[in-house]
One Martini backbone bead per residue (centre of mass of N, CA, C, O) as a GRO file, in nm:
protein
  464
    1UNK     BB    1 -14.048   6.019  15.106
    2UNK     BB    2 -13.962   5.917  15.417
    3UNK     BB    3 -13.762   5.657  15.563
    4UNK     BB    4 -13.661   5.554  15.872
    5UNK     BB    5 -13.533   5.326  15.731
    6UNK     BB    6 -13.191   5.390  15.667
    7UNK     BB    7 -13.153   5.654  15.808
    8UNK     BB    8 -12.932   5.918  15.839
    9UNK     BB    9 -12.866   6.112  16.104
   10UNK     BB   10 -12.837   6.456  16.144
   11UNK     BB   11 -12.696   6.707  16.311
   12UNK     BB   12 -12.876   6.991  16.401
   13UNK     BB   13 -12.797   7.333  16.384
   14UNK     BB   14 -12.919   7.617  16.577
   15UNK     BB   15 -12.939   7.964  16.568
   16UNK     BB   16 -12.997   8.184  16.849
   17UNK     BB   17 -13.181   8.444  17.022
   18UNK     BB   18 -13.273   8.654  17.240
   19UNK     BB   19 -13.599   8.780  17.294
   20UNK     BB   20 -13.740   9.095  17.367
   21UNK     BB   21 -14.053   9.018  17.312
   22UNK     BB   22 -14.033   8.867  17.578
   23UNK     BB   23 -14.240   8.823  17.867
   24UNK     BB   24 -14.288   8.826  18.206
   25UNK     BB   25 -14.587   8.754  18.355
   26UNK     BB   26 -14.531   8.506  18.565
   27UNK     BB   27 -14.428   8.410  18.913
   28UNK     BB   28 -14.302   8.119  19.112
   29UNK     BB   29 -14.173   7.975  19.411
   30UNK     BB   30 -14.476   7.927  19.515
   31UNK     BB   31 -14.771   7.792  19.522
   32UNK     BB   32 -15.085   7.962  19.544
   33UNK     BB   33 -15.395   8.004  19.724
   34UNK     BB   34 -15.679   8.155  19.804
   35UNK     BB   35 -15.903   7.923  19.947
   36UNK     BB   36 -15.890   7.659  20.111
   37UNK     BB   37 -16.116   7.419  20.243
   38UNK     BB   38 -15.865   7.306  20.384
   39UNK     BB   39 -15.632   7.239  20.582
   40UNK     BB   40 -15.290   7.202  20.539
   41UNK     BB   41 -15.292   6.947  20.766
   42UNK     BB   42 -15.458   6.767  20.614
   43UNK     BB   43 -15.630   6.461  20.529
   44UNK     BB   44 -15.654   6.205  20.263
   45UNK     BB   45 -15.661   5.959  20.406
   46UNK     BB   46 -15.304   5.890  20.404
   47UNK     BB   47 -15.282   6.184  20.275
   48UNK     BB   48 -15.180   6.481  20.220
   49UNK     BB   49 -15.333   6.768  20.108
   50UNK     BB   50 -15.067   6.972  20.154
   51UNK     BB   51 -14.760   7.019  19.953
   52UNK     BB   52 -14.596   7.272  19.829
   53UNK     BB   53 -14.322   7.121  19.709
   54UNK     BB   54 -14.523   6.938  19.500
   55UNK     BB   55 -14.596   7.194  19.328
   56UNK     BB   56 -14.658   7.209  18.966
   57UNK     BB   57 -14.687   7.320  18.660
   58UNK     BB   58 -14.821   7.155  18.348
   59UNK     BB   59 -15.045   7.370  18.237
   60UNK     BB   60 -15.181   7.596  17.965
   61UNK     BB   61 -15.438   7.855  17.933
   62UNK     BB   62 -15.584   8.131  17.734
   63UNK     BB   63 -15.858   8.359  17.795
   64UNK     BB   64 -15.895   8.651  17.642
   65UNK     BB   65 -16.191   8.768  17.688
   66UNK     BB   66 -16.144   8.713  18.025
   67UNK     BB   67 -15.857   8.720  18.135
   68UNK     BB   68 -15.783   8.397  18.162
   69UNK     BB   69 -15.596   8.166  18.353
   70UNK     BB   70 -15.528   7.819  18.291
   71UNK     BB   71 -15.417   7.572  18.529
   72UNK     BB   72 -15.209   7.287  18.599
   73UNK     BB   73 -15.183   6.998  18.840
   74UNK     BB   74 -15.048   6.718  18.839
   75UNK     BB   75 -15.109   6.401  19.002
   76UNK     BB   76 -14.768   6.299  19.074
   77UNK     BB   77 -14.827   6.376  19.375
   78UNK     BB   78 -14.857   6.446  19.680
   79UNK     BB   79 -15.029   6.734  19.795
   80UNK     BB   80 -15.270   6.812  19.580
   81UNK     BB   81 -15.555   7.010  19.600
   82UNK     BB   82 -15.546   7.110  19.278
   83UNK     BB   83 -15.558   7.050  18.929
   84UNK     BB   84 -15.772   7.281  18.854
   85UNK     BB   85 -15.695   7.622  18.754
   86UNK     BB   86 -15.707   7.986  18.828
   87UNK     BB   87 -15.666   8.332  18.697
   88UNK     BB   88 -15.677   8.686  18.699
   89UNK     BB   89 -15.486   8.907  18.541
   90UNK     BB   90 -15.594   9.195  18.656
   91UNK     BB   91 -15.519   9.116  18.969
   92UNK     BB   92 -15.215   9.136  18.849
   93UNK     BB   93 -14.900   9.186  18.817
   94UNK     BB   94 -14.636   9.180  18.641
   95UNK     BB   95 -14.442   8.911  18.773
   96UNK     BB   96 -14.623   8.785  18.961
   97UNK     BB   97 -14.809   8.578  19.223
   98UNK     BB   98 -15.071   8.417  19.182
   99UNK     BB   99 -15.367   8.310  19.304
  100UNK     BB  100 -15.540   8.015  19.312
  101UNK     BB  101 -15.834   7.877  19.171
  102UNK     BB  102 -16.074   7.666  19.139
  103UNK     BB  103 -16.162   7.463  18.851
  104UNK     BB  104 -16.452   7.584  18.909
  105UNK     BB  105 -16.367   7.459  19.193
  106UNK     BB  106 -16.266   7.305  19.484
  107UNK     BB  107 -16.475   7.080  19.512
  108UNK     BB  108 -16.402   6.930  19.235
  109UNK     BB  109 -16.079   6.896  19.343
  110UNK     BB  110 -16.154   6.716  19.582
  111UNK     BB  111 -16.072   6.449  19.731
  112UNK     BB  112 -16.152   6.116  19.824
  113UNK     BB  113 -16.095   5.876  20.054
  114UNK     BB  114 -16.204   5.619  19.883
  115UNK     BB  115 -15.994   5.618  19.651
  116UNK     BB  116 -15.779   5.442  19.832
  117UNK     BB  117 -15.978   5.179  19.836
  118UNK     BB  118 -16.137   5.145  19.549
  119UNK     BB  119 -15.896   5.169  19.392
  120UNK     BB  120 -15.677   5.079  19.157
  121UNK     BB  121 -15.353   4.952  19.184
  122UNK     BB  122 -15.070   5.102  18.993
  123UNK     BB  123 -14.800   5.021  19.080
  124UNK     BB  124 -14.472   5.083  19.090
  125UNK     BB  125 -14.170   5.022  19.039
  126UNK     BB  126 -13.883   4.987  19.161
  127UNK     BB  127 -13.620   5.266  19.203
  128UNK     BB  128 -13.753   5.522  19.148
  129UNK     BB  129 -13.833   5.812  18.973
  130UNK     BB  130 -13.538   5.884  18.858
  131UNK     BB  131 -13.556   5.573  18.727
  132UNK     BB  132 -13.664   5.556  18.438
  133UNK     BB  133 -13.834   5.276  18.295
  134UNK     BB  134 -14.000   5.036  18.114
  135UNK     BB  135 -14.099   4.926  18.423
  136UNK     BB  136 -14.230   5.159  18.584
  137UNK     BB  137 -14.493   5.053  18.480
  138UNK     BB  138 -14.704   4.787  18.512
  139UNK     BB  139 -14.898   4.918  18.266
  140UNK     BB  140 -14.644   4.944  18.074
  141UNK     BB  141 -14.594   4.879  17.733
  142UNK     BB  142 -14.263   4.865  17.634
  143UNK     BB  143 -14.314   4.638  17.374
  144UNK     BB  144 -14.482   4.762  17.169
  145UNK     BB  145 -14.649   4.682  16.876
  146UNK     BB  146 -14.783   4.648  16.589
  147UNK     BB  147 -15.160   4.605  16.589
  148UNK     BB  148 -15.317   4.768  16.429
  149UNK     BB  149 -15.651   4.880  16.336
  150UNK     BB  150 -15.916   4.968  16.547
  151UNK     BB  151 -16.274   4.940  16.575
  152UNK     BB  152 -16.504   5.137  16.776
  153UNK     BB  153 -16.856   5.125  16.875
  154UNK     BB  154 -16.950   5.359  17.134
  155UNK     BB  155 -17.149   5.459  17.390
  156UNK     BB  156 -17.107   5.684  17.611
  157UNK     BB  157 -17.095   5.850  17.904
  158UNK     BB  158 -17.322   6.095  17.997
  159UNK     BB  159 -17.264   6.414  18.181
  160UNK     BB  160 -17.430   6.713  18.355
  161UNK     BB  161 -17.355   6.677  18.636
  162UNK     BB  162 -17.195   6.674  18.980
  163UNK     BB  163 -17.089   6.356  18.978
  164UNK     BB  164 -16.767   6.452  19.031
  165UNK     BB  165 -16.404   6.436  18.998
  166UNK     BB  166 -16.101   6.598  18.981
  167UNK     BB  167 -15.801   6.435  18.950
  168UNK     BB  168 -15.614   6.456  18.656
  169UNK     BB  169 -15.472   6.736  18.493
  170UNK     BB  170 -15.228   6.829  18.258
  171UNK     BB  171 -15.380   6.966  17.995
  172UNK     BB  172 -15.521   7.246  17.864
  173UNK     BB  173 -15.805   7.380  17.663
  174UNK     BB  174 -15.928   7.593  17.380
  175UNK     BB  175 -16.228   7.690  17.211
  176UNK     BB  176 -16.262   7.984  17.073
  177UNK     BB  177 -16.531   7.997  16.898
  178UNK     BB  178 -16.703   7.863  17.169
  179UNK     BB  179 -16.603   7.908  17.458
  180UNK     BB  180 -16.432   7.636  17.524
  181UNK     BB  181 -16.346   7.402  17.762
  182UNK     BB  182 -16.083   7.142  17.752
  183UNK     BB  183 -16.020   6.802  17.881
  184UNK     BB  184 -15.829   6.544  18.047
  185UNK     BB  185 -15.918   6.302  18.280
  186UNK     BB  186 -15.743   6.029  18.394
  187UNK     BB  187 -15.818   5.907  18.698
  188UNK     BB  188 -15.511   5.929  18.808
  189UNK     BB  189 -15.291   5.853  19.076
  190UNK     BB  190 -14.943   5.945  19.075
  191UNK     BB  191 -14.727   5.806  19.350
  192UNK     BB  192 -14.518   5.621  19.282
  193UNK     BB  193 -14.401   5.422  19.534
  194UNK     BB  194 -14.700   5.443  19.663
  195UNK     BB  195 -14.882   5.438  19.425
  196UNK     BB  196 -15.133   5.391  19.176
  197UNK     BB  197 -15.470   5.531  19.117
  198UNK     BB  198 -15.767   5.414  18.984
  199UNK     BB  199 -16.077   5.606  19.043
  200UNK     BB  200 -16.147   5.671  18.739
  201UNK     BB  201 -16.252   5.737  18.451
  202UNK     BB  202 -16.164   5.860  18.183
  203UNK     BB  203 -16.225   6.212  18.073
  204UNK     BB  204 -16.417   6.440  17.910
  205UNK     BB  205 -16.411   6.794  17.961
  206UNK     BB  206 -16.672   7.060  17.951
  207UNK     BB  207 -16.670   7.418  17.940
  208UNK     BB  208 -16.816   7.733  17.990
  209UNK     BB  209 -16.732   8.041  17.865
  210UNK     BB  210 -16.684   8.397  17.957
  211UNK     BB  211 -16.601   8.733  17.962
  212UNK     BB  212 -16.727   8.739  18.284
  213UNK     BB  213 -16.576   8.523  18.466
  214UNK     BB  214 -16.424   8.708  18.684
  215UNK     BB  215 -16.698   8.823  18.813
  216UNK     BB  216 -16.869   8.542  18.851
  217UNK     BB  217 -16.744   8.242  18.859
  218UNK     BB  218 -16.901   8.108  18.618
  219UNK     BB  219 -16.865   7.742  18.529
  220UNK     BB  220 -17.021   7.551  18.326
  221UNK     BB  221 -17.117   7.236  18.253
  222UNK     BB  222 -17.156   7.057  17.955
  223UNK     BB  223 -16.955   6.793  17.973
  224UNK     BB  224 -16.910   6.432  18.048
  225UNK     BB  225 -16.685   6.180  17.907
  226UNK     BB  226 -16.636   5.867  17.903
  227UNK     BB  227 -16.374   5.657  17.836
  228UNK     BB  228 -16.361   5.374  17.692
  229UNK     BB  229 -16.176   5.081  17.775
  230UNK     BB  230 -16.125   4.976  17.463
  231UNK     BB  231 -15.914   5.240  17.390
  232UNK     BB  232 -15.735   5.146  17.644
  233UNK     BB  233 -15.473   5.077  17.892
  234UNK     BB  234 -15.344   5.367  17.985
  235UNK     BB  235 -15.482   5.647  18.127
  236UNK     BB  236 -15.217   5.826  18.188
  237UNK     BB  237 -15.168   5.889  17.867
  238UNK     BB  238 -15.380   6.123  17.892
  239UNK     BB  239 -15.268   6.466  17.831
  240UNK     BB  240 -15.424   6.545  17.558
  241UNK     BB  241 -15.628   6.776  17.348
  242UNK     BB  242 -15.796   6.795  17.026
  243UNK     BB  243 -15.975   7.014  16.820
  244UNK     BB  244 -16.213   6.942  16.535
  245UNK     BB  245 -16.394   7.146  16.356
  246UNK     BB  246 -16.676   7.224  16.181
  247UNK     BB  247 -16.705   7.504  15.982
  248UNK     BB  248 -17.032   7.431  15.917
  249UNK     BB  249 -17.101   7.389  16.210
  250UNK     BB  250 -17.139   7.336  16.523
  251UNK     BB  251 -17.011   7.302  16.847
  252UNK     BB  252 -17.085   6.977  16.818
  253UNK     BB  253 -16.909   6.960  16.543
  254UNK     BB  254 -16.675   6.741  16.665
  255UNK     BB  255 -16.338   6.639  16.706
  256UNK     BB  256 -16.134   6.425  16.906
  257UNK     BB  257 -15.784   6.415  17.001
  258UNK     BB  258 -15.617   6.131  17.182
  259UNK     BB  259 -15.324   6.089  17.293
  260UNK     BB  260 -15.109   5.803  17.393
  261UNK     BB  261 -14.795   5.766  17.540
  262UNK     BB  262 -14.825   5.443  17.621
  263UNK     BB  263 -15.002   5.314  17.376
  264UNK     BB  264 -14.942   5.434  17.090
  265UNK     BB  265 -15.213   5.611  17.036
  266UNK     BB  266 -15.512   5.734  16.859
  267UNK     BB  267 -15.788   5.886  16.980
  268UNK     BB  268 -16.128   5.907  16.866
  269UNK     BB  269 -16.397   6.162  16.881
  270UNK     BB  270 -16.739   6.173  16.823
  271UNK     BB  271 -16.929   6.387  16.981
  272UNK     BB  272 -17.220   6.376  16.858
  273UNK     BB  273 -17.221   6.041  16.860
  274UNK     BB  274 -17.042   5.904  17.084
  275UNK     BB  275 -16.764   5.803  16.946
  276UNK     BB  276 -16.499   5.550  16.955
  277UNK     BB  277 -16.154   5.532  16.837
  278UNK     BB  278 -15.848   5.384  16.692
  279UNK     BB  279 -15.497   5.444  16.612
  280UNK     BB  280 -15.207   5.288  16.458
  281UNK     BB  281 -14.843   5.340  16.436
  282UNK     BB  282 -14.503   5.346  16.418
  283UNK     BB  283 -14.496   5.670  16.436
  284UNK     BB  284 -14.617   5.652  16.751
  285UNK     BB  285 -14.362   5.539  16.851
  286UNK     BB  286 -14.099   5.490  17.025
  287UNK     BB  287 -13.748   5.559  17.022
  288UNK     BB  288 -13.522   5.406  17.217
  289UNK     BB  289 -13.258   5.555  17.117
  290UNK     BB  290 -13.437   5.844  17.181
  291UNK     BB  291 -13.498   5.825  17.518
  292UNK     BB  292 -13.231   5.959  17.599
  293UNK     BB  293 -13.178   6.217  17.847
  294UNK     BB  294 -13.085   6.573  17.906
  295UNK     BB  295 -13.128   6.814  18.189
  296UNK     BB  296 -12.955   7.009  18.378
  297UNK     BB  297 -12.800   6.726  18.480
  298UNK     BB  298 -13.049   6.538  18.405
  299UNK     BB  299 -13.088   6.193  18.390
  300UNK     BB  300 -13.296   6.015  18.144
  301UNK     BB  301 -13.580   5.799  18.062
  302UNK     BB  302 -13.842   5.839  17.783
  303UNK     BB  303 -14.056   5.594  17.643
  304UNK     BB  304 -14.257   5.789  17.457
  305UNK     BB  305 -14.516   5.867  17.265
  306UNK     BB  306 -14.766   6.013  17.148
  307UNK     BB  307 -14.855   6.365  17.255
  308UNK     BB  308 -14.949   6.538  16.991
  309UNK     BB  309 -15.198   6.737  16.805
  310UNK     BB  310 -15.198   6.927  16.496
  311UNK     BB  311 -15.416   7.146  16.324
  312UNK     BB  312 -15.471   7.273  16.035
  313UNK     BB  313 -15.594   7.406  15.769
  314UNK     BB  314 -15.887   7.399  15.612
  315UNK     BB  315 -16.062   7.289  15.367
  316UNK     BB  316 -16.357   7.282  15.186
  317UNK     BB  317 -16.414   6.990  15.350
  318UNK     BB  318 -16.267   7.011  15.651
  319UNK     BB  319 -15.971   6.933  15.597
  320UNK     BB  320 -15.643   6.831  15.740
  321UNK     BB  321 -15.353   6.852  15.879
  322UNK     BB  322 -15.186   6.616  16.102
  323UNK     BB  323 -14.964   6.673  16.359
  324UNK     BB  324 -14.691   6.456  16.489
  325UNK     BB  325 -14.523   6.314  16.792
  326UNK     BB  326 -14.306   6.161  16.967
  327UNK     BB  327 -14.109   6.201  17.231
  328UNK     BB  328 -13.919   5.952  17.138
  329UNK     BB  329 -13.812   6.168  16.893
  330UNK     BB  330 -13.695   6.339  16.588
  331UNK     BB  331 -13.966   6.335  16.452
  332UNK     BB  332 -14.214   6.430  16.197
  333UNK     BB  333 -14.569   6.395  16.141
  334UNK     BB  334 -14.844   6.293  15.907
  335UNK     BB  335 -15.192   6.344  15.841
  336UNK     BB  336 -15.538   6.314  15.775
  337UNK     BB  337 -15.853   6.394  15.896
  338UNK     BB  338 -16.014   6.215  15.705
  339UNK     BB  339 -15.908   5.955  15.830
  340UNK     BB  340 -15.971   6.000  16.135
  341UNK     BB  341 -16.298   6.045  16.080
  342UNK     BB  342 -16.297   5.745  15.955
  343UNK     BB  343 -16.409   5.459  16.102
  344UNK     BB  344 -16.398   5.260  15.846
  345UNK     BB  345 -16.069   5.315  15.804
  346UNK     BB  346 -15.908   5.258  16.076
  347UNK     BB  347 -15.849   4.933  15.978
  348UNK     BB  348 -15.734   5.005  15.651
  349UNK     BB  349 -15.480   5.135  15.667
  350UNK     BB  350 -15.173   5.249  15.544
  351UNK     BB  351 -14.845   5.354  15.543
  352UNK     BB  352 -14.917   5.605  15.345
  353UNK     BB  353 -15.101   5.766  15.565
  354UNK     BB  354 -14.810   5.803  15.703
  355UNK     BB  355 -14.585   6.071  15.725
  356UNK     BB  356 -14.260   6.193  15.679
  357UNK     BB  357 -14.135   6.517  15.713
  358UNK     BB  358 -13.895   6.486  15.933
  359UNK     BB  359 -13.602   6.610  16.111
  360UNK     BB  360 -13.502   6.800  16.407
  361UNK     BB  361 -13.267   6.647  16.532
  362UNK     BB  362 -13.039   6.586  16.748
  363UNK     BB  363 -13.175   6.598  17.058
  364UNK     BB  364 -13.499   6.684  16.952
  365UNK     BB  365 -13.702   6.646  17.161
  366UNK     BB  366 -14.070   6.654  17.232
  367UNK     BB  367 -14.350   6.720  17.427
  368UNK     BB  368 -14.443   6.982  17.254
  369UNK     BB  369 -14.682   7.152  17.032
  370UNK     BB  370 -14.782   7.452  16.836
  371UNK     BB  371 -15.038   7.595  16.617
  372UNK     BB  372 -15.064   7.877  16.414
  373UNK     BB  373 -15.318   7.964  16.203
  374UNK     BB  374 -15.235   8.249  16.085
  375UNK     BB  375 -14.915   8.156  16.005
  376UNK     BB  376 -14.820   7.839  16.024
  377UNK     BB  377 -14.672   7.823  16.301
  378UNK     BB  378 -14.456   7.615  16.484
  379UNK     BB  379 -14.417   7.541  16.825
  380UNK     BB  380 -14.118   7.401  16.992
  381UNK     BB  381 -14.029   7.198  17.224
  382UNK     BB  382 -13.753   7.121  17.456
  383UNK     BB  383 -13.603   6.862  17.639
  384UNK     BB  384 -13.264   6.966  17.623
  385UNK     BB  385 -13.342   7.281  17.601
  386UNK     BB  386 -13.331   7.647  17.645
  387UNK     BB  387 -13.586   7.639  17.420
  388UNK     BB  388 -13.771   7.773  17.136
  389UNK     BB  389 -13.910   7.664  16.839
  390UNK     BB  390 -13.951   7.684  16.471
  391UNK     BB  391 -14.208   7.618  16.205
  392UNK     BB  392 -14.305   7.647  15.874
  393UNK     BB  393 -14.559   7.465  15.713
  394UNK     BB  394 -14.491   7.580  15.414
  395UNK     BB  395 -14.233   7.419  15.465
  396UNK     BB  396 -13.991   7.230  15.477
  397UNK     BB  397 -13.827   6.993  15.689
  398UNK     BB  398 -13.526   7.154  15.801
  399UNK     BB  399 -13.242   7.322  15.892
  400UNK     BB  400 -13.342   7.590  15.727
  401UNK     BB  401 -13.656   7.594  15.877
  402UNK     BB  402 -13.533   7.615  16.165
  403UNK     BB  403 -13.602   7.800  16.459
  404UNK     BB  404 -13.540   8.054  16.712
  405UNK     BB  405 -13.744   8.239  16.952
  406UNK     BB  406 -13.627   8.117  17.238
  407UNK     BB  407 -13.353   8.196  17.472
  408UNK     BB  408 -13.232   8.107  17.813
  409UNK     BB  409 -13.074   8.049  18.107
  410UNK     BB  410 -13.358   8.098  18.286
  411UNK     BB  411 -13.489   7.877  18.131
  412UNK     BB  412 -13.691   7.640  18.189
  413UNK     BB  413 -13.884   7.387  18.161
  414UNK     BB  414 -14.099   7.338  17.894
  415UNK     BB  415 -14.436   7.219  17.927
  416UNK     BB  416 -14.590   7.460  17.762
  417UNK     BB  417 -14.797   7.571  17.473
  418UNK     BB  418 -14.982   7.869  17.398
  419UNK     BB  419 -15.280   8.004  17.238
  420UNK     BB  420 -15.456   8.300  17.146
  421UNK     BB  421 -15.700   8.535  17.028
  422UNK     BB  422 -15.466   8.784  17.043
  423UNK     BB  423 -15.177   8.659  16.931
  424UNK     BB  424 -15.053   8.481  17.159
  425UNK     BB  425 -14.770   8.334  17.310
  426UNK     BB  426 -14.723   8.071  17.558
  427UNK     BB  427 -14.493   7.993  17.830
  428UNK     BB  428 -14.426   7.707  18.033
  429UNK     BB  429 -14.210   7.723  18.314
  430UNK     BB  430 -14.036   7.449  18.503
  431UNK     BB  431 -14.076   7.143  18.728
  432UNK     BB  432 -14.226   6.901  18.590
  433UNK     BB  433 -14.009   6.693  18.535
  434UNK     BB  434 -13.927   6.653  18.840
  435UNK     BB  435 -14.207   6.596  18.947
  436UNK     BB  436 -14.244   6.330  18.770
  437UNK     BB  437 -13.934   6.180  18.815
  438UNK     BB  438 -13.924   6.280  19.116
  439UNK     BB  439 -13.873   6.368  19.488
  440UNK     BB  440 -13.789   6.648  19.486
  441UNK     BB  441 -13.791   6.945  19.591
  442UNK     BB  442 -13.957   7.250  19.501
  443UNK     BB  443 -13.816   7.539  19.337
  444UNK     BB  444 -13.884   7.774  19.147
  445UNK     BB  445 -14.135   7.662  18.985
  446UNK     BB  446 -14.287   7.903  18.797
  447UNK     BB  447 -14.334   8.027  18.452
  448UNK     BB  448 -14.476   8.298  18.248
  449UNK     BB  449 -14.477   8.359  17.906
  450UNK     BB  450 -14.496   8.625  17.648
  451UNK     BB  451 -14.597   8.678  17.292
  452UNK     BB  452 -14.610   8.791  16.991
  453UNK     BB  453 -14.610   8.619  16.712
  454UNK     BB  454 -14.511   8.838  16.508
  455UNK     BB  455 -14.261   8.919  16.684
  456UNK     BB  456 -14.109   8.637  16.742
  457UNK     BB  457 -14.071   8.570  16.418
  458UNK     BB  458 -13.914   8.804  16.355
  459UNK     BB  459 -13.621   8.725  16.165
  460UNK     BB  460 -13.697   8.446  16.094
  461UNK     BB  461 -13.758   8.157  15.903
  462UNK     BB  462 -14.079   8.174  15.983
  463UNK     BB  463 -14.107   8.471  15.831
  464UNK     BB  464 -14.260   8.337  15.522
   0.00000   0.00000   0.00000
């Protein structure tokens, strides 16, 4: 087992080539919508309803049975009419620019004027969005230390009615086996120097999908669960959610893992019992020496912690390895879901329960990664390079086992990586980084690529 203290990091270089197996599925110079319910020059409160150059895709999921692409636009700027959106693949040619419709509809995605009056203002510090610093958020604890692991047992608020608004969803996900869509709504409007507003409690939202979704446009809500405020400090840090189903149980026998990039903690939800608790460890914290980054001439600092959890194949008892990494880190870490699911142990774990798998190389920070269950291959986004890398989890993590599956000069910042039930891996490339950290107008906004997993890893060190 590696100990991060006293380790000398070596810069790992990996050689890769552009893969012809990757196709450009869809592309936008400007995001378009099917039929917005308000006029483009309307206002909600004191803010414009729609500013086209402020919209960029932040997340992607693909529902293969219904040939439906679900995309998100995080509300990190003003003028975003709909945070959760979708389009039907068969309605558009490859490489075209689909028009987005609100998911489940535009009504649920339309903000309310009183949000800007009743919401708590989490205004950001002065200096501009392009100069991200530890004091950037007034509610961002930039010097958080190891706090121990705390257990909370609380029944959350359950709601299956329509009395809610989708405020800001950053990354969507799909539970393939149950045809369920799930995501976290942060409940926060992050408007930079204009001030950020917490207008709702962060919540887990779950919708039912069906293969005929494109013909019916019927997307019923299964549940909406408020995340209790004793398990988080900064709700804007909930950007992703991972589902861990019981292979022997029903679709309700699941645990959700919710990393928080600002609190540096992993929140766990036992869905069936409606209980929440969280775990912390130093391996979930950002490494401040590794938080300074550069991409395409853009210099910035992003001291963010644990951002995503990937669950491996379950053993006979339903437990598996859970892989994770902070954004500001070169390392990759793991624990076991048996620990995560045991709320009685969540405050008694020791440092040996969280292991260091290895280091991905100097300047190899990653916003996200995704694990293909069929092959055991993890696809890894790069914060500072125009490429996507891979690692086969059956092998140790080192310079000899890390490969490059795709790189290209015209590949923009990869904001998300998705996998679908048909064996495809999808890359979302675009301007999310600049949308989030700057105020510059956005052009050539977003691209979606796809490839068969078996094709894209062929000939790499991951194909073994």
